[in-house]
N, C-alpha and C positions, 0 to 999 in steps of 0.2 A: 183264222178258221181252224178249229181243231179237227183231227181225224177221229175215226171210230164210228161205231154204229150206235145211235141213240136208243136207249130203252125207255120208251115213252109210256106214261100212264095218264089216265084221265079220271076226274071225279066231278060230280055235279053238285053244285051248291049255289045258293043265292041267285038262282035263275040263270047261271052261266056255267059253261063247261070249262074247267080249268085243266090245263095240261102241265105235265111235269115229267122229269126223267133224268137219266144220267147216261154217260157213255159207257158202253159195255166193252169197248176196246179203245185204248189210247188214253183214257182218263183225262182229268183236267181239274183246275181249281174248282172248289165248290162241291166236289163229289165225295169228300171224305166225311168222317164222323161229325154229326151235328150240322151238316150243311146240305143244301140242295133240296131237301124235302123228299127226294126220291128214294132215300134209303130206309124210310120207316113206313109202316102200314098206315093207310088213311083211315078216316072215320068209318063207323059202321055204315054199310050201304055203298061204299066206294066201289068202283068197278075198274077193271083193267081193260083198256081198249087201245089197240095199236093205232096211232094216228101219224100221218106223215109230217115231217119237219121241213120247213123251208130253210131254216138256218139252225145250226148248232153252235153254241158259244159257251165256253166255261162249263161244259157238261149239261147244259140246259137246252130244251127244245123251244123254239120260237115260231111264231107265225100261225099256230093253230090250224095248219093245213091250208091257209089262205094264200092267194097269189101274192107275189112280191109287189111293192107299191109301184104305181105307174106315175110318170111325170105329169104333174098337173099344169105346169107352165113350161113353155119352150125354153130350152137352155138350162133348166134346173134339173140336176141329175136325181134319179131315184136312189134311195139309200136303204141298205139292209142292216140287219143286226151285226153282221160281221164287219161292216163298214164303221160302226160306232163302237167297236170293241175297246178302243183306247179311252173312251169316255166312261169311266167307272162311277157308278152311283155310290154315295156314302153308305157304308154298312149300317143297318139298323141295329138297335139295342133293345133290351127289355129289362124290366124290373118287376118286383112283386111286393104285395102287401098281405101279411107281414113279411118282413125281409128274412128269407131263409128258413121259414117254418110255416106250417099249416096246422089247423085244427080239424081233426076228422069230423065230418058232418057239417062244417061251416064253410061259407064261401071264402076262397082265396082270390085276391084281386090281382090280375096280371095286366101290365101296361106296356105297350110298344112305344119306343122313341124313334120317330122318323118323320119326315115332312117333305113336301115337294122341294126340289132344288135344281139348280142349273149348273152344268159343267161346261166350261168353254174350252175350245181347242181348235184344231185344224181337221177338217173333214173333207176328204177327196181333194186335198190341196187348197182348200178355201177356209177362211175363218168361219166358225160355226158354233152354235150352242146346242146342247142336248138337255132337255128338261125331263127329269125322272119324277114320277108321281106315284106314291104308294096307294094301292087300291085294294089289297087283300092281305089278311093276316092269318096264317095257318099255325095254330098252336097244337103241339103234341105234349100231353101232360105227363107222360111217363107211366101212367096207369092203364095204358091200352086204349085210351080215348083221345080223340082229336076233333078239332073244329076249325072252320074257317069263318072269320069275322071280317066286317068291312069298316071297322073302327079301331083306332089305336087303343081305346080305353082311356081312363083317367083315374087319378087318385080318388080315394073316398072323400077327402076334403074338397077337391075340385068339383065333385059331383054333389056335394052337400049331403053326404051319407055318413052313417056311423060305421065304425070298424065292424067288419064281418057282415055287412049288408051285401046283398047280391048286386052285381054290376053287369053291364053288357059284355064284359070280358072275364068274369069270374068263373071259377071252377070249384067243385066240391069233391074232396077226396073221401072215399068210403072206408079206407083201411090205413092203419099206421104203416110207416115205412119211409124210406128215402127215395126221392123221385128226381129224375132229370127232365126239366121242362125245356122243350125246343120250340123255336119260333122261326118260320120262314115268311118273308114279306115279298109280295108281288108288286113289281113296279111296271107301269107303262112308260113308254119313251116317246118324246116328240123332238124334232130337230128343226133348226132354221139356219139359213145361210145369211151372214152379214146383216142380222137384224130383220130379216124378211119374215114372212108368215110361217107360223108353226105347222109342221106336218107330223102326222102320227105314224108309228110303226105298228103293224099288226102283232098281237100277242103280248106277252109279258116276260120280264126277267124276274127270276126268283132268287133272292139272296137270304142267307141265314143270318140270324142275330146271335148274340151270345147265349150259351146254355145257362140255365139256372139249376142249381142242385139244392134241394130243400127237403126237410124232414117233417112228416106229418105225425102228430101224436094226439092223444085224447085230451079233452079240455082240462081235466083235473091236473094234468102233468105239464101243460105248456101255457096256460092262461094266467092264473092268479094263485097266490099263496094263501088265500083265505076265501071264505064263502062270500059270493057276491051280495047275499042278503044282508051282510054286515056293513054294507056301505063302501065296499071296495070300488076303486075307480080304475082298475086295470082293464086291459083290452077284453072285450066281450061282455063286460058288465054294464 
């Protein structure tokens, strides 16, 4: 359990209130550059609203102000986020299409790599599993815009689309420049003792993926070396 006072923010999207924050005293992993989601401004319309934290771990706020879980079965202990601190989810990653560059005015496709997974260990002195499930993907595109999605996205080929077609996770850049793209992934957590029934923890844990650095340019400078009308087969034609 880390010390410090959490600076908690909230934003509303996809019909749910999402909380996020960082420690203002004491610090911790995930509160540095590119991590945690709390260090960058949210999408237009986001609001700052102080909300209570039941648990603070790795610089994040958990529980969404809800009460701690109550034992559903006699003899089975209730578990909090601080109890499962040693069960670390696998860090998510992201990639983009095209790789490392964008065309101004055309969709760039971003894809997250993560999936539900189980981490096994010892919880409160007993063998246990914790299952982490990704449920939200918060992209910050480096041009002042941000969005929360509920899908990892997929490659153009997997979606049966052509290059530069719009996708559920694509973004269009309006001006040339070099941009840093950040992604935070929200995970829910469930736990079970010795193969018993799964139980959910209230709230989410938010983990950062790798940053992407890419340059946006005009189509004539980054797409093809000839006119598409001459039968070129380069990207965008």
